[in-house]
C-alpha positions in Angstrom: -118.9 9.7 143.5 -117.8 13.2 143.0 -115.2 13.4 145.8 -114.1 17.0 146.6 -110.4 16.0 145.9 -111.3 15.4 142.2 -112.8 18.9 141.9 -109.8 20.3 143.7 -107.5 18.9 141.0 -109.3 20.7 138.2 -106.9 23.2 136.6 -107.8 26.2 134.3 -107.4 25.1 130.7 -107.7 21.4 131.6 -111.4 21.0 130.7 -112.7 18.9 127.8 -112.6 20.2 124.2 -115.6 22.4 123.3 -117.3 21.0 120.1 -119.3 23.7 118.3 -119.1 22.3 114.7 -118.6 19.0 112.8 -115.1 20.3 112.0 -114.3 20.7 115.7 -115.3 17.0 116.2 -113.2 15.9 113.2 -110.1 17.8 114.4 -110.5 16.4 118.0 -111.2 12.8 116.9 -108.3 12.9 114.4 -105.9 13.7 117.2 -107.0 10.4 118.9 -105.6 7.0 118.0 -107.8 4.3 116.5 -108.0 2.3 119.7 -109.1 5.4 121.6 -111.7 6.4 118.9 -113.2 2.8 119.3 -114.0 3.6 123.0 -116.6 5.8 124.5 -115.6 9.4 125.4 -116.4 11.3 128.5 -118.8 14.2 127.7 -120.6 17.0 129.4 -123.3 19.3 128.1 -122.3 22.6 129.7 -124.5 25.4 131.0 -123.4 27.3 127.9 -125.3 24.6 125.8 -122.0 23.3 124.3 -120.8 19.8 124.2 -117.3 19.1 125.7 -115.4 15.9 125.1 -112.5 14.3 126.9 -110.8 10.8 126.8 -112.9 8.1 128.5 -110.8 7.9 131.6 -111.2 11.6 132.3 -113.4 12.6 135.2 -116.6 14.5 134.2 -115.8 17.3 136.7 -112.4 17.8 134.9 -114.1 17.7 131.5 -116.5 20.5 132.8 -113.7 22.5 134.3 -115.3 22.1 137.6 -118.5 23.8 136.6 -122.1 22.6 136.9 -123.5 20.9 133.8 -126.8 20.2 132.2 -125.9 16.6 131.6 -122.8 14.2 131.6 -122.0 10.7 130.5 -120.2 8.7 127.8 -120.5 8.9 124.1 -119.3 6.7 121.2 -118.8 7.9 117.6 -118.7 6.1 114.3 -117.5 7.4 111.0 -119.5 6.5 108.0 -119.5 8.1 104.5 -117.0 10.7 105.8 -119.3 11.9 108.6 -119.0 11.2 112.3 -122.2 10.5 114.3 -123.0 9.4 117.8 -123.9 5.7 117.9 -124.2 5.1 121.7 -124.7 7.7 124.6 -125.3 7.2 128.3 -125.8 9.4 131.3 -123.3 7.4 133.2 -121.5 9.9 135.4 -121.2 9.0 139.1 -119.8 12.5 139.7 -122.8 14.4 138.3 -125.5 11.7 138.5 -127.6 13.2 135.7 -131.2 12.0 135.4 -132.3 10.4 132.1 -134.6 13.4 131.7 -131.5 15.5 130.9 -131.4 13.9 127.4 -132.9 17.1 125.7 -129.9 19.1 126.8 -127.5 16.5 125.2 -129.6 16.5 122.0 -129.6 20.2 121.9 -125.7 20.4 122.2 -125.3 17.8 119.5 -127.8 19.5 117.3 -126.1 22.8 117.8 -122.8 21.2 116.8 -124.3 19.6 113.7 -123.7 16.0 114.9 -126.2 13.2 114.1 -127.3 11.2 117.2 -129.8 8.7 118.5 -133.2 9.7 119.6 -132.3 9.4 123.4 -129.8 7.9 125.7 -129.0 4.4 124.4 -128.1 3.3 127.9 -130.0 5.1 130.8 -128.7 5.2 134.4 -131.2 6.2 137.2 -129.5 7.8 140.2 -131.3 8.6 143.5 -130.1 9.8 146.9 -131.5 7.9 149.8 -133.6 10.1 152.1 -132.7 7.8 155.0 -128.9 7.3 154.9 -128.2 10.0 152.2 -126.1 7.6 150.0 -126.4 7.8 146.2 -127.8 4.7 144.6 -128.2 3.4 141.1 -131.7 2.1 140.6 -131.6 -1.2 138.9 -134.6 -3.0 137.3 -137.0 -0.5 138.6 -136.2 -1.4 142.3 -136.4 1.9 144.1 -135.0 0.6 147.3 -131.7 1.8 148.9 -128.9 -0.9 148.7 -127.4 0.5 151.8 -130.3 0.8 154.3 -133.3 -0.6 152.3 -135.2 2.7 152.6 -137.6 3.5 149.7 -136.0 5.8 147.2 -137.9 8.7 145.6 -139.1 8.3 142.0 -138.1 11.9 141.2 -134.5 12.8 140.7 -133.0 14.2 144.0 -129.2 13.9 143.7 -128.5 17.7 143.3 -128.6 20.0 146.3 -127.8 23.3 144.5 -129.6 25.8 142.6 -130.1 25.7 138.9 -127.6 27.9 137.1 -128.6 30.4 134.5 -128.4 29.3 131.0 -128.0 31.4 127.8 -130.8 29.6 125.9 -134.5 29.0 126.4 -136.0 26.3 128.6 -137.3 23.2 126.9 -140.8 22.8 125.6 -142.1 22.2 129.1 -140.4 25.3 130.5 -137.9 23.4 132.4 -134.2 23.7 132.6 -132.4 20.6 133.8 -129.0 20.5 135.5 -126.7 18.4 137.6 -124.0 19.7 140.0 -121.0 17.6 141.1 -121.7 16.4 144.6 -119.7 15.0 147.4 -120.5 11.5 148.7 
């Protein structure tokens, strides 16, 4: 979960491909083989509001160039009638541990790029840091108990310890900006 050595391996220019338009997506996907296109891709929604994509086995922190993000996870695309669209998308990133409430930032990045997508995450992962032992947990089946020490986990997202970075676009309809920062376990 977000070990410091992964962030230390991030090199300038090694981040994921910024997707600003449907043509950017077509170019990037065309450079991938059919087997790779059939798998989910690593994605981040950057603080610049843009979608970045990388091959599935890429670390999210590398895809983000080591920077904080608004959301992260995995995304699957399908081509139909000459158009690519997102069919499946999750917030599965054990490096950033984004909350499902980060969906609006993903939707905004996809909308900005002109890419059709589902109405929300098709697979949600709930991450919480235990206030007792400080381990990060994945909440399964609504059981907010730490798997390491059995302490109660908070119902509100608490994995990030940093401040919210400035974003170049307005907050969502509730006046909130959401973000995730890579953390060390």
